[in-house]
N, C-alpha and C positions, 0 to 999 in steps of 0.2 A: 418547383410544385408551390400550389396554393400550399398558404398559414392551416386551412383544415385540414389538406392533406397530410401535409407534414405535424399534424398532432389525431391524425388516427394511426399514421406510423410509426411515433414514440407509441403512443395507445398500445399495439400490436406487441412494438421489442418487450415493452412493461407485464405484457401476460404469455407469451406464446415462447417461453427460453426454461429449459430444467434446471433444477440449481446444480451447481455440480457439486455437492456434498448433500449429507441428512440436515434438514429440516426438518424440524417440531416447533411448535405453538411455545412461542418463551423462552428460547434456545439464543443464549449470547456469543456472537457471531465476530469476531477483530476482521480488518480488512487492512490488512500494506499490500499497497500497489507503488509498483516501479517495473522499471526496464528489467531488471534484475540480469543482469548483464553484463558477467554473470550473475543468478544468486551464491551466496555465501553464508558461511558461517555469523555474519553480522543479522541478519535477516533473519534466521534458526534464534538467532540470543533473542531480539527484538518478539518474535513470537511465543518464545519459551515465558519470557517474563512477563507479557500479556496474558497468558493462560495462564498460568499460576496465582499470578500478583490479580489478577480483575474477577477470577472463575470463569473463564471464557470458558464454552463449550467446544469450538472450531476458530481457528487463523483461516482467512484462503486469500494466498496471493494471488494476486489481481497480477498476469504478467501480460505488460501494456504489449501492443503490437508496436507502438514508436511515443516515448514520451514527448511531450511538443517543444519539453523543454531540456532535448539531449539531441545531438546532433544523429542525421543518421548516418553519417560515415561511420563505420567502428564498430553499428552494431549487425549483434550476429542476426542471422535466422527466426524466428519466433520459434518454431519448432525444436531450434538447438535450445535456446534460453529456455523451453518447457520443460525440456526434458534432464538438464542439469540443474532446474530447481526442483523436483522430481526426488529425485540421486540427493540432493543438499538438504532436504525438507526432512525424510527420514523422521515421522511422528503422524500416525496415527490419528492426529484431530487438524491438521495442519496439510489444507485439504490446495493446490497448486491447480490455476483455474487459467484459460484464457479469454472469458462469459466477456472481457471490453471487443474483443475479436468478434463472436458473435454479435456482441450490442451492436457494431459499430462503435461506438464512441470513444471518443479520444478524451476527454478531460473528466478528470475527477469527479466535478458538481454532476456529472449527464451519467459515468458512471453509479456514482450514490444516488443521485434520485428514481432509475430504473430499477435497482435496487428493491431501495423501499417501498416503491410501487407493488414489485413484485411480491413479494415476502415478508408485507408489516406485520407480521408477529414476527416476527423476527427483531431483535436488538445491537441492533450493528454498533460499533466500533469505529471507529480510525486506527492507524496504528502510525506512529511514524519512530524516527529516531530524530533523535536534537539534532543533527546535522543537517535531516530538510525542513526544521520548524525553521531555519534558520533563514530556507526561502520560498516559505509557503506563501507570503506575502507577493510572490510571482507568480501563484497557479491561477486560474482563471476564477471568477467570484471564490477567492478564498474565503469568505468572511462568510458568502453564503455555505458553505464547506459545512462549516462549523455552527453554521443553524441546523441544518438537518440530521445531526449525529453526534455524541459526546466524542471528545480527542483523547486518544494517552500517548506520550510522550516517553520514553524509552532517553535516555542518558548513553551518549555514544561519547565515547574516547577523544578530548577535542575541540566539543561543543557542548560542552555541563553548563555555560552562560548562557547560553542560546534562551531557554523560558525567560529570561531575566532581561535579556538584550533584542532580542530580534523582534523586529516592529510587530509580530500577531505574538510575543508571548508576551507583547507591552499589549496587544490591544486586548487581550480574556485574561489580564491579572485576575481583573476580579471576576472571571469564573473559574479561580485555578480550586479543585476539589483537592483535601487533604489526605481521604480514603477512599480505596480501592474498593471497599467495600459496597457492593450495589452500585457503582462507576457503572456498568453497560447499561443502567434507567435511570441513569441520570437525566433531566430535559437539556436541553443545548443551548445555547452552547455554554459546554462543560468540559476543561479542562485540566486533564490529573500527566503529574509528569514525575514517573517510575524509574528509579536507580536503582545503584547495588552493583555490586560485580557487573566490569564494559569487556565490550567485546572490539576489540580494533578494524575486523577482517571489512575489506572496501573494495569494489568492484572495482574504481580506480585503479585501486593500486597492483588487482589482479592483473587488472591488462595490460600496467604500466608495466609487470614481473615477467608475462607470455610478450612482450613485444621485443626483446631479442632475441627469446627463442624462433618467434613466428619471422620475424625480418631474414632470420636466418635460413628455414624453411625455405623460404620463398625464393632466397637467391642462388638457392643451388641448383645446381641445370638439369635440364630433365636428362632423361638417359634414352 
């Protein structure tokens, strides 16, 4: 495919897909991306904190077909992860979507650019736990992501120092915003750290806890 043809394809993708939830000019919407393998109360906690503290209208959970930083082995099917995420979300203002599958985007930077192009009237905020901030510098074009939209970091147990010690935290230390009021309208790069009661739920721990049971089931002789 030529560069011109590729550019036209991207433009078509940016204009011909329906929003996964309600949209209206001036809305503030948080984006929480990830494998959700599986979704857990930690995802819900990050979303709840962002909705309340930042005054967001909605949070969209972007369930990735395949996180480039995660192994394919052990990744549950997309439909299974979507279903479980919807069961965990349990909130009228959390929208679970596989929009990255529809857009055929693999990297966050591409997803963000297409969403901003498709919905220029929406104020998007990227949401992440402090555990993800530790590895944010491994994401493709991570500094370009921060230049696209404000980033809100919710502190998670065990990684409270990530905003101070991580490479990304250091890179954006001069872009820290103290007050959550109006943060969704902040000019990027802008970083805010939200702390309070913490939720220790982890997809890794959930998978580890389920592993013995799954191994036992697989070892049972067929009838």
